[in-house]
C-alpha positions, 0 to 999 in steps of 0.5 A: 500500500503506497501510504506505508511510505508516509506512515513510515516517515511519520513514525521516524520523524519525531513529530509524534513526540509529546509537545513537538507539534505545538513547538513546530507550529510556534517556530516553523514558517508560514508561506509569504504573501508574495508566494500566495498572491502569485499562486492565487493569480496563476490558479484563477486570477485571484478568485479561488473557490477551493484550496486543498493543502496536502500534508497540512501539518499544524495548519500553517499553510492552510491558515495562510490561504483563509483570506484568499479562498472561499474554502480551504481543506487541509489534509493531514494523517498525523493525528498529533499535528492535526489536533494542533491544527484544529486548535490553532485555526479560528477561521470558519472557512477552513476544515481538516480531513484526517487522510493521506494525500493520495486518498483525500476523498474529495470530489473530482475537479473541485479545487482551484489549487492543490498545495504541498507546503514543505510536505511533498517530500513526505509523500510517494509522489506518483499517487499524490500527483494522480490524486491532485490531478483528479481533484483539480478543475481544468486549468487548476494548479498543483504547487509544491513549495518549500523554503531553503535552509538556512535563512540568510542572517549573518555569515557566522550564524549561517555557517553554524546553521549549515553545520547543524544541518550537515551534522543532523544528516550524518547522525541520521545516517549513523543511526540508520533513520530511514524515514522516506522523506529524508531520501526524497530530494526536493530538487527532484520535485519538478522532474516528478511533476513533469514526468507524471504526464498529468499536467499541461505546463510545469515550471519552478518559481522562486520567491523570497521573504524578509522579516526582522527576527531575534536570536530565539527565532533563529534557534527555534526554527533550527530546533523545529526541523525534522529529525531533531526530536527523534535523534535526541530521543536516540541519544544524540546530544545537542552538541553532536547535532551542532545545536549548542554551537548554533545557539552560542554563535547566534546569541553572540552575534545577535545579542538582544537585537532584531535583525533582518533575515531573508528566506528563499522559497521554491515553488514547483508547479503543474497546471492541469490542461483545460480540456 
């Protein structure tokens, strides 16, 4: 069964650890307005009846679409993440479905836009793309968008953040954590969309967002990334993961100040044929 790919990823992610979904929701990024506005225009001249957000997690992306669509449906199989999404979503035009992305149960040709926000690498892409194409109306858009890490802050902070990412990857390999999403490169998303043959037009678009942040924001983002809680539970120390050095460097450089960071986003798009 193809959903076993995602089940295995969830089991090994660390996202089921107590308290982590709330920490994730507080520290991860919501898609920026420039990306949302561009996709809304691309999918329907800004007039969106239904947006479906696959792998919606704690609802960060689903909530971001609330002001741009008549209805938003978040699809998420991780019950712990889903519970936080429901609790953190006051908008009445958003609802959540407890389901895998390849089996949403939504009607044919009902959506203007189907999104995967920082989630497509968790999925077996072929079945999910087929489901997205089924759900999309003619001319509708599938969009898998992800942010690049690390954010642009300061040379020393960025180097320490990059070192953490490298050490996290090494610890994953040494502990043989084989969650499927760690083996699916986001750089291959566009090729998968194109090779599916389900979309008349495919392309990648690049965006960025700038905001003022403090040291806690930078450190919180690093600690919210996948595998950190699972590796910590397996006995890998924060020092071994480079988190201690990242925190020390970030607090030394930023102190109590707020500084701009720049986060890059990549959206891989597929447009369903009009007929």
